[in-house]
C-alpha positions in Angstrom: -6.2 16.1 6.5 -6.0 12.6 4.1 -10.1 10.9 3.2 -8.9 8.1 5.5 -8.6 10.7 8.6 -12.6 12.8 7.2 -14.0 9.6 7.0 -13.1 8.1 10.3 -13.7 11.9 11.8 -16.9 11.3 10.0 -18.8 9.5 11.8 -17.9 6.0 10.1 -19.2 2.3 12.1 -16.5 0.2 13.7 -16.4 -2.3 10.8 -15.9 0.6 8.1 -13.0 1.5 9.2 -11.4 -1.9 10.5 -12.7 -2.4 6.4 -10.4 0.2 4.8 -7.3 -0.7 7.7 -6.6 -3.8 6.3 -7.4 -2.9 2.1 -10.8 -5.1 1.7 -10.7 -4.2 -1.3 -7.7 -5.4 -2.0 -8.1 -10.2 -1.9 -9.7 -9.8 -5.4 -6.2 -9.7 -6.2 -5.7 -12.8 -4.5 -8.6 -14.5 -4.4 -9.7 -15.3 -8.1 -6.2 -17.3 -8.2 -7.2 -19.0 -4.8 -10.2 -20.6 -6.5 -9.0 -20.9 -9.8 -6.5 -23.7 -7.7 -9.0 -25.0 -5.9 -11.1 -25.1 -9.3 -8.7 -26.9 -11.1 -7.5 -29.4 -8.7 -11.5 -30.2 -7.8 -11.5 -30.7 -11.6 -15.0 -28.9 -11.1 -17.4 -27.7 -8.1 -15.5 -28.0 -4.7 -17.4 -28.8 -2.2 -18.9 -26.7 -0.2 -17.6 -26.8 2.4 -14.1 -27.4 1.6 -15.6 -24.2 -1.3 -16.3 -21.9 2.5 -13.2 -23.2 4.8 -10.3 -21.9 1.8 -12.3 -18.9 1.5 -12.2 -18.2 5.6 -9.0 -19.8 5.2 -7.7 -16.5 3.3 -10.1 -14.3 4.6 -8.3 -14.4 7.9 -4.7 -14.7 6.3 -4.9 -11.7 4.5 -6.4 -9.6 7.3 -3.7 -11.5 9.5 -1.1 -9.8 7.7 -2.5 -6.2 6.6 -2.8 -5.7 10.5 0.4 -7.1 11.2 2.2 -4.7 8.2 -0.4 -2.2 10.3 1.6 -2.9 13.5 5.1 -3.3 12.5 5.2 0.4 10.6 2.4 2.2 12.9 5.0 4.6 13.0 6.1 4.8 9.8 2.9 4.9 8.8 2.5 8.5 11.0 5.7 9.9 8.8 4.3 9.1 5.2 1.9 11.7 3.9 0.3 9.0 2.0 -1.0 6.9 4.5 -0.3 8.9 7.7 -4.0 8.7 8.7 -4.1 5.2 9.5 -3.4 4.5 12.9 -6.7 7.3 13.6 -9.1 4.4 11.6 -8.1 2.1 15.0 -5.9 2.5 18.3 -3.3 0.0 18.3 -3.9 -2.5 20.7 -8.0 -2.9 18.7 -5.1 -3.4 16.1 -2.9 -6.2 17.9 -6.6 -7.9 19.7 -7.5 -8.0 15.8 -4.4 -9.2 14.3 -4.2 -12.6 17.9 -7.9 -13.2 17.1 -7.4 -13.1 12.4 -4.3 -15.4 13.2 -5.5 -17.8 15.6 -9.1 -17.9 13.2 -6.8 -18.6 9.9 -5.2 -21.8 12.1 -8.7 -23.9 12.6 -9.8 -23.4 9.4 -6.5 -24.7 7.9 -6.7 -27.5 10.9 -10.5 -28.3 9.8 -9.7 -28.1 6.0 -6.5 -31.5 6.1 -3.8 -33.2 7.7 -1.2 -30.8 5.2 -3.2 -27.7 5.3 -2.6 -27.4 9.5 0.8 -28.6 9.5 1.7 -26.4 6.8 -0.7 -23.2 8.2 2.1 -21.8 10.3 5.0 -21.9 7.7 1.7 -19.4 5.7 1.5 -16.8 8.3 5.3 -16.5 9.0 5.0 -15.8 4.9 2.7 -13.4 5.4 3.9 -12.0 7.5 7.2 -11.9 6.8 7.0 -8.9 4.0 6.3 -6.5 6.2 10.1 -6.7 8.2 11.6 -7.5 4.2 11.7 -3.3 3.0 13.7 -3.0 6.2 16.6 -5.0 5.0 15.7 -6.1 1.7 15.4 -3.7 -1.6 13.8 -7.5 -3.2 10.8 -6.6 -0.9 8.4 -7.1 -3.9 9.0 -10.6 -4.6 8.6 -11.5 -0.8 5.2 -9.5 -0.8 4.7 -11.4 -4.4 5.4 -14.7 -2.4 2.3 -13.8 0.3 -0.4 -13.3 -2.1 1.8 -16.7 -4.2 0.8 -19.5 -0.9 -2.9 -18.7 -1.5 -3.3 -20.8 -5.0 -1.1 -23.3 -3.1 -2.8 -23.5 0.3 -6.0 -23.6 -1.8 -4.5 -26.5 -4.2 -3.8 -28.5 -0.8 -7.5 -27.8 0.6 -9.0 -29.4 -1.8 -6.0 -32.4 -3.3 -4.7 -33.4 -0.1 -1.1 -33.3 -2.1 0.9 -31.0 -3.5 1.5 -31.1 -7.5 3.8 -29.1 -10.2 0.8 -27.3 -11.3 0.2 -24.7 -8.0 3.9 -23.9 -8.1 4.2 -23.0 -12.0 0.5 -20.5 -10.6 2.4 -19.8 -7.9 5.9 -18.3 -9.8 2.3 -16.4 -11.6 1.4 -14.3 -9.5 5.2 -13.6 -8.0 5.7 -11.9 -10.9 2.7 -10.4 -10.9 2.6 -9.0 -7.3 6.2 -7.9 -7.6 5.8 -5.7 -11.4 2.7 -3.8 -10.2 4.2 -3.5 -6.6 7.2 -1.9 -8.1 4.9 0.5 -10.0 2.6 1.3 -6.9 6.1 1.9 -5.1 7.0 4.8 -7.2 4.5 7.2 -5.5 6.5 6.6 -2.2 9.9 6.9 -3.8 10.7 10.1 -2.2 9.8 9.2 1.0 11.2 5.4 1.0 14.6 8.0 -0.4 14.3 9.9 3.3 13.5 7.0 5.3 16.3 4.7 4.3 13.7 2.1 3.1 14.9 -0.1 0.4 12.7 -0.7 -2.4 14.3 -1.7 -6.5 12.7 1.9 -7.0 14.7 3.5 -4.2 17.0 1.0 -5.3 17.7 1.8 -9.5 15.5 4.2 -10.1 12.1 4.8 -12.0 12.5 4.7 -16.0 14.8 1.0 -14.6 12.0 0.0 -12.5 9.8 0.3 -14.8 11.6 -1.7 -16.7 11.7 -4.7 -15.0 8.2 -4.2 -14.3 7.4 -4.7 -17.3 9.9 -8.0 -17.9 8.1 -9.6 -14.3 4.5 -9.5 -15.9 5.9 -10.6 -19.6 7.1 -13.5 -17.1 3.7 -13.4 -15.3 2.5 -14.4 -19.2 4.2 -17.0 -19.8 3.8 -18.9 -16.3 0.0 -18.5 -16.9 0.1 -20.6 -20.0 2.6 -22.8 -18.9 0.2 -23.4 -15.5 -2.3 -24.1 -19.0 -0.6 -26.9 -19.5 0.0 -27.9 -16.6 -2.9 -27.8 -15.1 -4.2 -29.8 -19.1 -6.9 -26.4 -18.8 -8.0 -26.6 -22.7 -8.8 -23.3 -25.0 -11.3 -22.0 -23.3 -8.8 -21.3 -20.7 -5.8 -19.7 -22.8 -8.6 -16.9 -24.8 -8.7 -15.2 -21.2 -4.7 -14.3 -21.6 -5.5 -11.8 -24.7 -7.4 -9.3 -22.5 -4.5 -10.5 -19.3 -2.0 -8.8 -21.8 -4.1 -6.4 -22.3 -5.2 -4.9 -18.9 -1.1 -4.9 -17.9 -0.3 -3.1 -21.3 -2.7 -0.4 -19.9 -1.2 -0.4 -16.6 2.1 -0.1 -18.2 1.3 2.8 -19.8 -0.5 4.3 -17.2 2.3 4.4 -15.4 4.4 5.5 -17.3 2.3 9.0 -16.9 4.2 9.2 -13.8 0.9 10.4 -11.9 -0.5 8.9 -9.0 -4.2 9.4 -9.7 -3.0 7.4 -12.9 -1.3 4.9 -11.3 -3.7 4.4 -8.4 -6.5 4.2 -10.1 -4.7 1.9 -12.8 -3.2 0.1 -10.2 -6.7 -1.3 -8.9 -8.4 -1.4 -12.2 -6.0 -3.5 -14.2 -5.1 -6.0 -11.2 -8.5 -6.3 -10.7 -9.0 -7.0 -14.4 -6.2 -9.5 -15.0 -6.9 -12.0 -11.3 -11.3 -12.0 -12.3 -10.2 -12.7 -16.0 -7.9 -15.7 -14.9 -11.1 -16.7 -12.4 -13.2 -17.0 -15.4 -11.5 -18.8 -17.8 -11.0 -21.2 -15.2 -14.6 -21.8 -14.4 -15.5 -21.4 -17.8 -13.0 -24.2 -18.8 -14.0 -26.5 -15.1 -17.6 -25.7 -15.1 -18.6 -25.4 -18.7 
């Protein structure tokens, strides 16, 4: 029995099981990029209502996306040894109801921000839902996941300014490359299962070695995009001082991935990417708020 199943059967609360089902701790990946874009667009600290609504939108959109993924992959997850116990955390009808509630909450919060945010909110939901379907028809699914997370900084920028600019799109491009790169690394642990089930991924298509090289290239491009974002957003030297730390975290992640050890990959996946997003946010805040 997996850790998830043991914890679920040990009498964990409904909330604890729900948070584990949606991998709430992984919110730390995209949220700092949204907040960073928000602080840059505000040229400092945003208003409390705007900050609160952006947080609500981020949490609800991500929750809806994860629940949609669980629903459409319900039977597939049961066949994968890594995810076989997910369906024990909550019954499927409860997941469907929660999906509807989180989607509506996102749309309502977006409507409360401004007109442009509301008009684009259905498109945002469509993008984050699409990722869960892409593994059935394309090996580029990792880039669709990147796009799903990349709308966070664009949405935060719109929330603050009510308009669009070049800077959030440059940052979004960096997020796409970053997420696609680390998702390729993460997909290595499902290589045998994906081949057996006919699941499309670049790791299955290119093999592990070539996929790891592609992930390295994507993370190099991501670093270039973060530097370009600093230029487009007119950030100062403090922001650029954080970039070597981002590079070091990515190097650590790739060195861990080369060992092809599942435990090392999982550890590097969370620690390195959480560190990358945190350093980005701290660098932006230090530049804009100090």
